N, CA, C, O and the ligand as a Tripos MOL2 file, in Angstrom:
@<TRIPOS>MOLECULE
protein
  265   263    67     0     0
PROTEIN
NO_CHARGES

@<TRIPOS>ATOM
      1 N          11.5060  -25.6930  -14.4690 N.3       1 MET1
      2 CA         11.8450  -24.2940  -14.2240 C.3       1 MET1
      3 C          12.6540  -24.1640  -12.9540 C.2       1 MET1
      4 O          12.3440  -24.7830  -11.9350 O.2       1 MET1
      5 N          13.6720  -23.3690  -13.0230 N.am      2 ALA2
      6 CA         14.4930  -23.1310  -11.8410 C.3       2 ALA2
      7 C          13.7650  -22.2150  -10.8730 C.2       2 ALA2
      8 O          12.8890  -21.4450  -11.2680 O.2       2 ALA2
      9 N          14.1280  -22.3030   -9.6280 N.am      3 ASP3
     10 CA         13.5380  -21.4090   -8.6710 C.3       3 ASP3
     11 C          13.9410  -19.9670   -8.9940 C.2       3 ASP3
     12 O          15.0290  -19.7100   -9.5090 O.2       3 ASP3
     13 N          13.0700  -19.0670   -8.6900 N.am      4 VAL4
     14 CA         13.3250  -17.6530   -8.9430 C.3       4 VAL4
     15 C          13.5710  -16.9540   -7.6320 C.2       4 VAL4
     16 O          12.8190  -17.1130   -6.6710 O.2       4 VAL4
     17 N          14.6350  -16.1800   -7.6060 N.am      5 SER5
     18 CA         14.9340  -15.4250   -6.3870 C.3       5 SER5
     19 C          14.4010  -14.0140   -6.5200 C.2       5 SER5
     20 O          14.5310  -13.3810   -7.5670 O.2       5 SER5
     21 N          13.8130  -13.5400   -5.4690 N.am      6 CYS6
     22 CA         13.2920  -12.1690   -5.4510 C.3       6 CYS6
     23 C          14.4660  -11.1960   -5.4640 C.2       6 CYS6
     24 O          15.4090  -11.3340   -4.6840 O.2       6 CYS6
     25 N          14.4010  -10.2260   -6.3440 N.am      7 ASP7
     26 CA         15.4720   -9.2250   -6.4020 C.3       7 ASP7
     27 C          15.4180   -8.2530   -5.2430 C.2       7 ASP7
     28 O          16.3560   -7.4910   -5.0070 O.2       7 ASP7
     29 N          14.3130   -8.2870   -4.5260 N.am      8 GLY8
     30 CA         14.1630   -7.3630   -3.4020 C.3       8 GLY8
     31 C          14.7320   -7.9400   -2.1210 C.2       8 GLY8
     32 O          15.5440   -7.2920   -1.4620 O.2       8 GLY8
     33 N          14.3260   -9.1340   -1.7570 N.am      9 CYS9
     34 CA         14.7270   -9.7180   -0.4850 C.3       9 CYS9
     35 C          15.5770  -10.9580   -0.6540 C.2       9 CYS9
     36 O          16.1260  -11.4700    0.3210 O.2       9 CYS9
     37 N          15.6950  -11.4560   -1.8950 N.am     10 GLY10
     38 CA         16.5640  -12.5940   -2.1340 C.3      10 GLY10
     39 C          15.9290  -13.9260   -1.8420 C.2      10 GLY10
     40 O          16.5410  -14.9750   -2.0420 O.2      10 GLY10
     41 N          14.6900  -13.8870   -1.3670 N.am     11 GLU11
     42 CA         14.0070  -15.1290   -1.0560 C.3      11 GLU11
     43 C          13.5640  -15.8030   -2.3480 C.2      11 GLU11
     44 O          13.1920  -15.1390   -3.3150 O.2      11 GLU11
     45 N          13.6110  -17.1120   -2.3470 N.am     12 GLU12
     46 CA         13.1060  -17.8080   -3.5270 C.3      12 GLU12
     47 C          11.6120  -17.6970   -3.5610 C.2      12 GLU12
     48 O          10.9480  -17.8290   -2.5330 O.2      12 GLU12
     49 N          11.0820  -17.4590   -4.7170 N.am     13 VAL13
     50 CA          9.6420  -17.3190   -4.8360 C.3      13 VAL13
     51 C           9.1460  -18.2490   -5.9390 C.2      13 VAL13
     52 O           9.8370  -18.5020   -6.9250 O.2      13 VAL13
     53 N           7.9550  -18.7400   -5.7470 N.am     14 ALA14
     54 CA          7.3900  -19.6200   -6.7500 C.3      14 ALA14
     55 C           7.1220  -18.8400   -8.0170 C.2      14 ALA14
     56 O           6.8650  -17.6370   -7.9710 O.2      14 ALA14
     57 N           7.1820  -19.5200   -9.1480 N.am     15 ASP15
     58 CA          6.9660  -18.8240  -10.4070 C.3      15 ASP15
     59 C           5.6320  -18.0950  -10.4300 C.2      15 ASP15
     60 O           5.5130  -16.9980  -10.9750 O.2      15 ASP15
     61 N           4.6410  -18.7190   -9.8330 N.am     16 THR16
     62 CA          3.3090  -18.1060   -9.9010 C.3      16 THR16
     63 C           3.2340  -16.8440   -9.0390 C.2      16 THR16
     64 O           2.2980  -16.0590   -9.1870 O.2      16 THR16
     65 N           4.1930  -16.6360   -8.1510 N.am     17 LEU17
     66 CA          4.1470  -15.4700   -7.2950 C.3      17 LEU17
     67 C           5.0990  -14.3870   -7.7530 C.2      17 LEU17
     68 O           5.0850  -13.2670   -7.2420 O.2      17 LEU17
     69 N           5.9250  -14.7350   -8.7210 N.am     18 SER18
     70 CA          6.9320  -13.7790   -9.1580 C.3      18 SER18
     71 C           6.3270  -12.6550   -9.9550 C.2      18 SER18
     72 O           5.3070  -12.8200  -10.6240 O.2      18 SER18
     73 N           6.9450  -11.5550   -9.8760 N.am     19 ARG19
     74 CA          6.4930  -10.4130  -10.6590 C.3      19 ARG19
     75 C           7.6930   -9.8810  -11.4170 C.2      19 ARG19
     76 O           8.7660   -9.7060  -10.8400 O.2      19 ARG19
     77 N           7.5240   -9.6280  -12.6680 N.am     20 THR20
     78 CA          8.5910   -9.0390  -13.4400 C.3      20 THR20
     79 C           8.2140   -7.5730  -13.7090 C.2      20 THR20
     80 O           7.1930   -7.2590  -14.3200 O.2      20 THR20
     81 N           9.0730   -6.7250  -13.2290 N.am     21 VAL21
     82 CA          8.7830   -5.3130  -13.3440 C.3      21 VAL21
     83 C           9.6870   -4.6820  -14.4040 C.2      21 VAL21
     84 O          10.9110   -4.8000  -14.3480 O.2      21 VAL21
     85 N           9.0820   -4.0350  -15.3330 N.am     22 SER22
     86 CA          9.8470   -3.3730  -16.3710 C.3      22 SER22
     87 C           9.4210   -1.9070  -16.3880 C.2      22 SER22
     88 O           8.2350   -1.5820  -16.4400 O.2      22 SER22
     89 N          10.3960   -1.0640  -16.3440 N.am     23 LEU23
     90 CA         10.0800    0.3750  -16.3630 C.3      23 LEU23
     91 C          11.2040    1.1400  -16.9520 C.2      23 LEU23
     92 O          12.3350    0.6590  -17.0300 O.2      23 LEU23
     93 N          10.9030    2.3190  -17.3640 N.am     24 SER24
     94 CA         11.9410    3.1710  -17.8960 C.3      24 SER24
     95 C          12.6170    3.8770  -16.7260 C.2      24 SER24
     96 O          11.9520    4.4020  -15.8320 O.2      24 SER24
     97 N          13.9340    3.8810  -16.7440 N.am     25 VAL25
     98 CA         14.6800    4.5500  -15.6940 C.3      25 VAL25
     99 C          15.2860    5.8110  -16.2770 C.2      25 VAL25
    100 O          16.1690    5.7650  -17.1330 O.2      25 VAL25
    101 N          14.7860    6.9420  -15.7900 N.am     26 ASP26
    102 CA         15.2550    8.2260  -16.3110 C.3      26 ASP26
    103 C          15.0980    8.2950  -17.8100 C.2      26 ASP26
    104 O          15.8340    9.0130  -18.4860 O.2      26 ASP26
    105 N          14.1470    7.5560  -18.3290 N.am     27 GLY27
    106 CA         13.8600    7.5790  -19.7510 C.3      27 GLY27
    107 C          14.9750    7.0680  -20.6200 C.2      27 GLY27
    108 O          14.9520    7.2660  -21.8340 O.2      27 GLY27
    109 N          15.9590    6.4090  -20.0240 N.am     28 SER28
    110 CA         17.1070    5.9740  -20.8370 C.3      28 SER28
    111 C          17.3520    4.4750  -20.7610 C.2      28 SER28
    112 O          18.2810    3.9630  -21.3870 O.2      28 SER28
    113 N          16.5370    3.7800  -20.0100 N.am     29 GLY29
    114 CA         16.7940    2.3580  -19.8940 C.3      29 GLY29
    115 C          15.6460    1.6220  -19.3100 C.2      29 GLY29
    116 O          14.6510    2.2220  -18.9020 O.2      29 GLY29
    117 N          15.7670    0.3220  -19.2630 N.am     30 VAL30
    118 CA         14.6890   -0.4750  -18.7050 C.3      30 VAL30
    119 C          15.2750   -1.3520  -17.5900 C.2      30 VAL30
    120 O          16.3080   -2.0060  -17.7390 O.2      30 VAL30
    121 N          14.5740   -1.3250  -16.5020 N.am     31 ASP31
    122 CA         15.0140   -2.1130  -15.3400 C.3      31 ASP31
    123 C          14.0110   -3.2510  -15.1480 C.2      31 ASP31
    124 O          12.8080   -3.0250  -15.0200 O.2      31 ASP31
    125 N          14.5250   -4.4560  -15.1300 N.am     32 SER32
    126 CA         13.6380   -5.5960  -14.9180 C.3      32 SER32
    127 C          13.9700   -6.2540  -13.6040 C.2      32 SER32
    128 O          15.1380   -6.5150  -13.3170 O.2      32 SER32
    129 N          12.9780   -6.5210  -12.8150 N.am     33 GLN33
    130 CA         13.1890   -7.1570  -11.5260 C.3      33 GLN33
    131 C          12.1420   -8.2460  -11.3190 C.2      33 GLN33
    132 O          10.9990   -8.1360  -11.7640 O.2      33 GLN33
    133 N          12.5680   -9.2860  -10.6390 N.am     34 THR34
    134 CA         11.6200  -10.3010  -10.2590 C.3      34 THR34
    135 C          11.3620  -10.1330   -8.7520 C.2      34 THR34
    136 O          12.2800  -10.2580   -7.9410 O.2      34 THR34
    137 N          10.1420   -9.8570   -8.4000 N.am     35 LEU35
    138 CA          9.8420   -9.5550   -7.0330 C.3      35 LEU35
    139 C           8.7280  -10.4450   -6.4850 C.2      35 LEU35
    140 O           7.8000  -10.8280   -7.1960 O.2      35 LEU35
    141 N           8.8510  -10.7520   -5.2190 N.am     36 CYS36
    142 CA          7.7560  -11.4780   -4.5650 C.3      36 CYS36
    143 C           6.6460  -10.4480   -4.3000 C.2      36 CYS36
    144 O           6.8920   -9.2430   -4.3340 O.2      36 CYS36
    145 N           5.4530  -10.9200   -4.0420 N.am     37 PRO37
    146 CA          4.3300   -9.9960   -3.8180 C.3      37 PRO37
    147 C           4.6220   -8.9280   -2.7820 C.2      37 PRO37
    148 O           4.2400   -7.7730   -2.9710 O.2      37 PRO37
    149 N           5.2830   -9.2800   -1.7030 N.am     38 GLY38
    150 CA          5.5650   -8.3000   -0.6710 C.3      38 GLY38
    151 C           6.4960   -7.2060   -1.1550 C.2      38 GLY38
    152 O           6.2410   -6.0220   -0.9320 O.2      38 GLY38
    153 N           7.5900   -7.6040   -1.8250 N.am     39 CYS39
    154 CA          8.5080   -6.6380   -2.3250 C.3      39 CYS39
    155 C           7.9230   -5.8540   -3.4860 C.2      39 CYS39
    156 O           8.2650   -4.6890   -3.6880 O.2      39 CYS39
    157 N           7.0700   -6.4690   -4.2250 N.am     40 PHE40
    158 CA          6.4260   -5.8010   -5.3330 C.3      40 PHE40
    159 C           5.5720   -4.6230   -4.7960 C.2      40 PHE40
    160 O           5.5820   -3.5180   -5.3380 O.2      40 PHE40
    161 N           4.8550   -4.9110   -3.7360 N.am     41 ALA41
    162 CA          4.0190   -3.8500   -3.1290 C.3      41 ALA41
    163 C           4.8940   -2.7330   -2.6170 C.2      41 ALA41
    164 O           4.5780   -1.5580   -2.8030 O.2      41 ALA41
    165 N           6.0090   -3.0890   -1.9640 N.am     42 ASP42
    166 CA          6.9290   -2.0960   -1.4480 C.3      42 ASP42
    167 C           7.5240   -1.2610   -2.5900 C.2      42 ASP42
    168 O           7.6560   -0.0410   -2.5030 O.2      42 ASP42
    169 N           7.8710   -1.9730   -3.6530 N.am     43 TRP43
    170 CA          8.4980   -1.3020   -4.8110 C.3      43 TRP43
    171 C           7.5310   -0.2990   -5.4350 C.2      43 TRP43
    172 O           7.9130    0.8310   -5.7420 O.2      43 TRP43
    173 N           6.3060   -0.7070   -5.6180 N.am     44 ILE44
    174 CA          5.3060    0.1880   -6.2030 C.3      44 ILE44
    175 C           5.1520    1.4210   -5.3340 C.2      44 ILE44
    176 O           5.0800    2.5420   -5.8380 O.2      44 ILE44
    177 N           5.1020    1.2130   -4.0400 N.am     45 ASP45
    178 CA          4.9320    2.3390   -3.1190 C.3      45 ASP45
    179 C           6.0890    3.2930   -3.2280 C.2      45 ASP45
    180 O           5.8960    4.5090   -3.2490 O.2      45 ASP45
    181 N           7.3080    2.7500   -3.2990 N.am     46 ARG46
    182 CA          8.4940    3.5940   -3.4020 C.3      46 ARG46
    183 C           8.5620    4.2830   -4.7620 C.2      46 ARG46
    184 O           8.9300    5.4530   -4.8700 O.2      46 ARG46
    185 N           8.2000    3.5320   -5.7880 N.am     47 TYR47
    186 CA          8.2220    4.0560   -7.1510 C.3      47 TYR47
    187 C           7.2940    5.2580   -7.2730 C.2      47 TYR47
    188 O           7.6560    6.2820   -7.8530 O.2      47 TYR47
    189 N           6.1070    5.1210   -6.7240 N.am     48 GLU48
    190 CA          5.1380    6.2170   -6.8120 C.3      48 GLU48
    191 C           5.6220    7.4640   -6.0890 C.2      48 GLU48
    192 O           5.3810    8.5890   -6.5270 O.2      48 GLU48
    193 N           6.3100    7.2430   -4.9700 N.am     49 ARG49
    194 CA          6.8220    8.3930   -4.2050 C.3      49 ARG49
    195 C           7.9550    9.0680   -4.9730 C.2      49 ARG49
    196 O           8.0160   10.2950   -5.0550 O.2      49 ARG49
    197 N           8.8470    8.2590   -5.5310 N.am     50 GLU50
    198 CA          9.9890    8.8290   -6.2290 C.3      50 GLU50
    199 C           9.5930    9.5220   -7.5230 C.2      50 GLU50
    200 O          10.1800   10.5290   -7.9200 O.2      50 GLU50
    201 N           8.5880    8.9590   -8.1620 N.am     51 MET51
    202 CA          8.1600    9.5380   -9.4310 C.3      51 MET51
    203 C           7.2190   10.7220   -9.2330 C.2      51 MET51
    204 O           6.9430   11.4900  -10.1540 O.2      51 MET51
    205 N           6.7410   10.8400   -8.0050 N.am     52 ARG52
    206 CA          5.8450   11.9680   -7.7330 C.3      52 ARG52
    207 C           6.3070   12.6810   -6.4540 C.2      52 ARG52
    208 O           5.6200   12.6580   -5.4330 O.2      52 ARG52
    209 N           7.4810   13.3130   -6.5320 N.am     53 PRO53
    210 CA          8.0190   13.9710   -5.3450 C.3      53 PRO53
    211 C           7.1890   15.2030   -4.9520 C.2      53 PRO53
    212 O           7.2390   15.6530   -3.8070 O.2      53 PRO53
    213 N           6.4470   15.7280   -5.8910 N.am     54 GLU54
    214 CA          5.6750   16.9200   -5.5960 C.3      54 GLU54
    215 C           4.1860   16.5940   -5.6790 C.2      54 GLU54
    216 O           3.7620   15.7180   -6.4320 O.2      54 GLU54
    217 N           3.4260   17.3060   -4.9020 N.am     55 PRO55
    218 CA          1.9700   17.0760   -4.9680 C.3      55 PRO55
    219 C           1.4480   17.3810   -6.3530 C.2      55 PRO55
    220 O           2.0790   18.1040   -7.1240 O.2      55 PRO55
    221 N           0.3270   16.8420   -6.6520 N.am     56 ALA56
    222 CA         -0.2800   17.0720   -7.9750 C.3      56 ALA56
    223 C          -0.4720   18.5600   -8.1830 C.2      56 ALA56
    224 O          -0.8770   19.2850   -7.2750 O.2      56 ALA56
    225 N          -0.1760   18.9990   -9.3880 N.am     57 PRO57
    226 CA         -0.3050   20.4420   -9.6900 C.3      57 PRO57
    227 C          -1.7280   20.9210   -9.4710 C.2      57 PRO57
    228 O          -2.6960   20.2370   -9.8010 O.2      57 PRO57
    229 N          -1.8250   22.0870   -8.9190 N.am     58 THR58
    230 CA         -3.1460   22.6440   -8.6960 C.3      58 THR58
    231 C          -3.5640   23.4490   -9.9110 C.2      58 THR58
    232 O          -2.7330   23.9660  -10.6590 O.2      58 THR58
    233 N          -4.8140   23.5370  -10.0790 N.am     59 VAL59
    234 CA         -5.3210   24.2950  -11.2150 C.3      59 VAL59
    235 C          -5.7120   25.6820  -10.7150 C.2      59 VAL59
    236 O          -6.5610   25.8330   -9.8370 O.2      59 VAL59
    237 N          -5.0780   26.6690  -11.2910 N.am     60 GLU60
    238 CA         -5.3520   28.0320  -10.8880 C.3      60 GLU60
    239 C          -5.8040   28.8610  -12.0870 C.2      60 GLU60
    240 O          -5.3810   28.6190  -13.2170 O.2      60 GLU60
    241 N          -6.6300   29.8020  -11.8380 N.am     61 GLY61
    242 CA         -7.0400   30.7220  -12.9030 C.3      61 GLY61
    243 C          -8.0870   30.1240  -13.8180 C.2      61 GLY61
    244 O          -8.4030   30.6820  -14.8690 O.2      61 GLY61
    245 N          -8.6170   28.9980  -13.4170 N.am     62 ILE62
    246 CA         -9.6440   28.4080  -14.2590 C.3      62 ILE62
    247 C         -10.8840   28.1970  -13.4050 C.2      62 ILE62
    248 O         -10.8280   27.5690  -12.3470 O.2      62 ILE62
    249 N         -11.9790   28.7200  -13.8710 N.am     63 ASP63
    250 CA        -13.2140   28.5540  -13.1490 C.3      63 ASP63
    251 C         -14.0300   27.4440  -13.7800 C.2      63 ASP63
    252 O         -14.3850   27.4940  -14.9580 O.2      63 ASP63
    253 N         -14.3120   26.4610  -12.9820 N.am     64 PHE64
    254 CA        -15.1390   25.3830  -13.4720 C.3      64 PHE64
    255 C         -16.5890   25.6950  -13.1460 C.2      64 PHE64
    256 O         -16.9410   25.9980  -12.0060 O.2      64 PHE64
    257 N         -17.4000   25.6140  -14.1480 N.am     65 VAL65
    258 CA        -18.8020   25.8750  -13.9320 C.3      65 VAL65
    259 C         -19.5840   24.5740  -14.0840 C.2      65 VAL65
    260 O         -19.5420   23.9280  -15.1310 O.2      65 VAL65
    261 N         -20.2760   24.2120  -13.0560 N.am     66 GLU66
    262 CA        -21.0360   22.9760  -13.1150 C.3      66 GLU66
    263 C         -22.4180   23.2400  -13.6560 C.2      66 GLU66
    264 O         -23.2180   22.3130  -13.7830 O.2      66 GLU66
    265 ZN         10.9510  -10.1990   -1.8470 Zn       67 ZN67
@<TRIPOS>BOND
     1     1     2 1
     2     2     3 1
     3     3     4 2
     4     3     5 am
     5     5     6 1
     6     6     7 1
     7     7     8 2
     8     7     9 am
     9     9    10 1
    10    10    11 1
    11    11    12 2
    12    11    13 am
    13    13    14 1
    14    14    15 1
    15    15    16 2
    16    15    17 am
    17    17    18 1
    18    18    19 1
    19    19    20 2
    20    19    21 am
    21    21    22 1
    22    22    23 1
    23    23    24 2
    24    23    25 am
    25    25    26 1
    26    26    27 1
    27    27    28 2
    28    27    29 am
    29    29    30 1
    30    30    31 1
    31    31    32 2
    32    31    33 am
    33    33    34 1
    34    34    35 1
    35    35    36 2
    36    35    37 am
    37    37    38 1
    38    38    39 1
    39    39    40 2
    40    39    41 am
    41    41    42 1
    42    42    43 1
    43    43    44 2
    44    43    45 am
    45    45    46 1
    46    46    47 1
    47    47    48 2
    48    47    49 am
    49    49    50 1
    50    50    51 1
    51    51    52 2
    52    51    53 am
    53    53    54 1
    54    54    55 1
    55    55    56 2
    56    55    57 am
    57    57    58 1
    58    58    59 1
    59    59    60 2
    60    59    61 am
    61    61    62 1
    62    62    63 1
    63    63    64 2
    64    63    65 am
    65    65    66 1
    66    66    67 1
    67    67    68 2
    68    67    69 am
    69    69    70 1
    70    70    71 1
    71    71    72 2
    72    71    73 am
    73    73    74 1
    74    74    75 1
    75    75    76 2
    76    75    77 am
    77    77    78 1
    78    78    79 1
    79    79    80 2
    80    79    81 am
    81    81    82 1
    82    82    83 1
    83    83    84 2
    84    83    85 am
    85    85    86 1
    86    86    87 1
    87    87    88 2
    88    87    89 am
    89    89    90 1
    90    90    91 1
    91    91    92 2
    92    91    93 am
    93    93    94 1
    94    94    95 1
    95    95    96 2
    96    95    97 am
    97    97    98 1
    98    98    99 1
    99    99   100 2
   100    99   101 am
   101   101   102 1
   102   102   103 1
   103   103   104 2
   104   103   105 am
   105   105   106 1
   106   106   107 1
   107   107   108 2
   108   107   109 am
   109   109   110 1
   110   110   111 1
   111   111   112 2
   112   111   113 am
   113   113   114 1
   114   114   115 1
   115   115   116 2
   116   115   117 am
   117   117   118 1
   118   118   119 1
   119   119   120 2
   120   119   121 am
   121   121   122 1
   122   122   123 1
   123   123   124 2
   124   123   125 am
   125   125   126 1
   126   126   127 1
   127   127   128 2
   128   127   129 am
   129   129   130 1
   130   130   131 1
   131   131   132 2
   132   131   133 am
   133   133   134 1
   134   134   135 1
   135   135   136 2
   136   135   137 am
   137   137   138 1
   138   138   139 1
   139   139   140 2
   140   139   141 am
   141   141   142 1
   142   142   143 1
   143   143   144 2
   144   143   145 am
   145   145   146 1
   146   146   147 1
   147   147   148 2
   148   147   149 am
   149   149   150 1
   150   150   151 1
   151   151   152 2
   152   151   153 am
   153   153   154 1
   154   154   155 1
   155   155   156 2
   156   155   157 am
   157   157   158 1
   158   158   159 1
   159   159   160 2
   160   159   161 am
   161   161   162 1
   162   162   163 1
   163   163   164 2
   164   163   165 am
   165   165   166 1
   166   166   167 1
   167   167   168 2
   168   167   169 am
   169   169   170 1
   170   170   171 1
   171   171   172 2
   172   171   173 am
   173   173   174 1
   174   174   175 1
   175   175   176 2
   176   175   177 am
   177   177   178 1
   178   178   179 1
   179   179   180 2
   180   179   181 am
   181   181   182 1
   182   182   183 1
   183   183   184 2
   184   183   185 am
   185   185   186 1
   186   186   187 1
   187   187   188 2
   188   187   189 am
   189   189   190 1
   190   190   191 1
   191   191   192 2
   192   191   193 am
   193   193   194 1
   194   194   195 1
   195   195   196 2
   196   195   197 am
   197   197   198 1
   198   198   199 1
   199   199   200 2
   200   199   201 am
   201   201   202 1
   202   202   203 1
   203   203   204 2
   204   203   205 am
   205   205   206 1
   206   206   207 1
   207   207   208 2
   208   207   209 am
   209   209   210 1
   210   210   211 1
   211   211   212 2
   212   211   213 am
   213   213   214 1
   214   214   215 1
   215   215   216 2
   216   215   217 am
   217   217   218 1
   218   218   219 1
   219   219   220 2
   220   219   221 am
   221   221   222 1
   222   222   223 1
   223   223   224 2
   224   223   225 am
   225   225   226 1
   226   226   227 1
   227   227   228 2
   228   227   229 am
   229   229   230 1
   230   230   231 1
   231   231   232 2
   232   231   233 am
   233   233   234 1
   234   234   235 1
   235   235   236 2
   236   235   237 am
   237   237   238 1
   238   238   239 1
   239   239   240 2
   240   239   241 am
   241   241   242 1
   242   242   243 1
   243   243   244 2
   244   243   245 am
   245   245   246 1
   246   246   247 1
   247   247   248 2
   248   247   249 am
   249   249   250 1
   250   250   251 1
   251   251   252 2
   252   251   253 am
   253   253   254 1
   254   254   255 1
   255   255   256 2
   256   255   257 am
   257   257   258 1
   258   258   259 1
   259   259   260 2
   260   259   261 am
   261   261   262 1
   262   262   263 1
   263   263   264 2
@<TRIPOS>SUBSTRUCTURE
     1 MET1         2 RESIDUE 1 A MET
     2 ALA2         6 RESIDUE 1 A ALA
     3 ASP3        10 RESIDUE 1 A ASP
     4 VAL4        14 RESIDUE 1 A VAL
     5 SER5        18 RESIDUE 1 A SER
     6 CYS6        22 RESIDUE 1 A CYS
     7 ASP7        26 RESIDUE 1 A ASP
     8 GLY8        30 RESIDUE 1 A GLY
     9 CYS9        34 RESIDUE 1 A CYS
    10 GLY10       38 RESIDUE 1 A GLY
    11 GLU11       42 RESIDUE 1 A GLU
    12 GLU12       46 RESIDUE 1 A GLU
    13 VAL13       50 RESIDUE 1 A VAL
    14 ALA14       54 RESIDUE 1 A ALA
    15 ASP15       58 RESIDUE 1 A ASP
    16 THR16       62 RESIDUE 1 A THR
    17 LEU17       66 RESIDUE 1 A LEU
    18 SER18       70 RESIDUE 1 A SER
    19 ARG19       74 RESIDUE 1 A ARG
    20 THR20       78 RESIDUE 1 A THR
    21 VAL21       82 RESIDUE 1 A VAL
    22 SER22       86 RESIDUE 1 A SER
    23 LEU23       90 RESIDUE 1 A LEU
    24 SER24       94 RESIDUE 1 A SER
    25 VAL25       98 RESIDUE 1 A VAL
    26 ASP26      102 RESIDUE 1 A ASP
    27 GLY27      106 RESIDUE 1 A GLY
    28 SER28      110 RESIDUE 1 A SER
    29 GLY29      114 RESIDUE 1 A GLY
    30 VAL30      118 RESIDUE 1 A VAL
    31 ASP31      122 RESIDUE 1 A ASP
    32 SER32      126 RESIDUE 1 A SER
    33 GLN33      130 RESIDUE 1 A GLN
    34 THR34      134 RESIDUE 1 A THR
    35 LEU35      138 RESIDUE 1 A LEU
    36 CYS36      142 RESIDUE 1 A CYS
    37 PRO37      146 RESIDUE 1 A PRO
    38 GLY38      150 RESIDUE 1 A GLY
    39 CYS39      154 RESIDUE 1 A CYS
    40 PHE40      158 RESIDUE 1 A PHE
    41 ALA41      162 RESIDUE 1 A ALA
    42 ASP42      166 RESIDUE 1 A ASP
    43 TRP43      170 RESIDUE 1 A TRP
    44 ILE44      174 RESIDUE 1 A ILE
    45 ASP45      178 RESIDUE 1 A ASP
    46 ARG46      182 RESIDUE 1 A ARG
    47 TYR47      186 RESIDUE 1 A TYR
    48 GLU48      190 RESIDUE 1 A GLU
    49 ARG49      194 RESIDUE 1 A ARG
    50 GLU50      198 RESIDUE 1 A GLU
    51 MET51      202 RESIDUE 1 A MET
    52 ARG52      206 RESIDUE 1 A ARG
    53 PRO53      210 RESIDUE 1 A PRO
    54 GLU54      214 RESIDUE 1 A GLU
    55 PRO55      218 RESIDUE 1 A PRO
    56 ALA56      222 RESIDUE 1 A ALA
    57 PRO57      226 RESIDUE 1 A PRO
    58 THR58      230 RESIDUE 1 A THR
    59 VAL59      234 RESIDUE 1 A VAL
    60 GLU60      238 RESIDUE 1 A GLU
    61 GLY61      242 RESIDUE 1 A GLY
    62 ILE62      246 RESIDUE 1 A ILE
    63 ASP63      250 RESIDUE 1 A ASP
    64 PHE64      254 RESIDUE 1 A PHE
    65 VAL65      258 RESIDUE 1 A VAL
    66 GLU66      262 RESIDUE 1 A GLU
    67 ZN67       265 GROUP 0 **** ****
């Protein structure tokens, strides 16, 4: 197996440490990246922020009775 380069930082990463990320981009495509653990964590963090620019919707007008 050839060495795998991280798409995030360009560093070569061992196969066992590589991560392949597949996701829908704007619902029209799939983006695949091979990331080292560090970049993978950064990517997830950024992804969650971008996909959730607004706080979770609040529930109004509904009374929950315990
Ligand atoms: Zn990296």
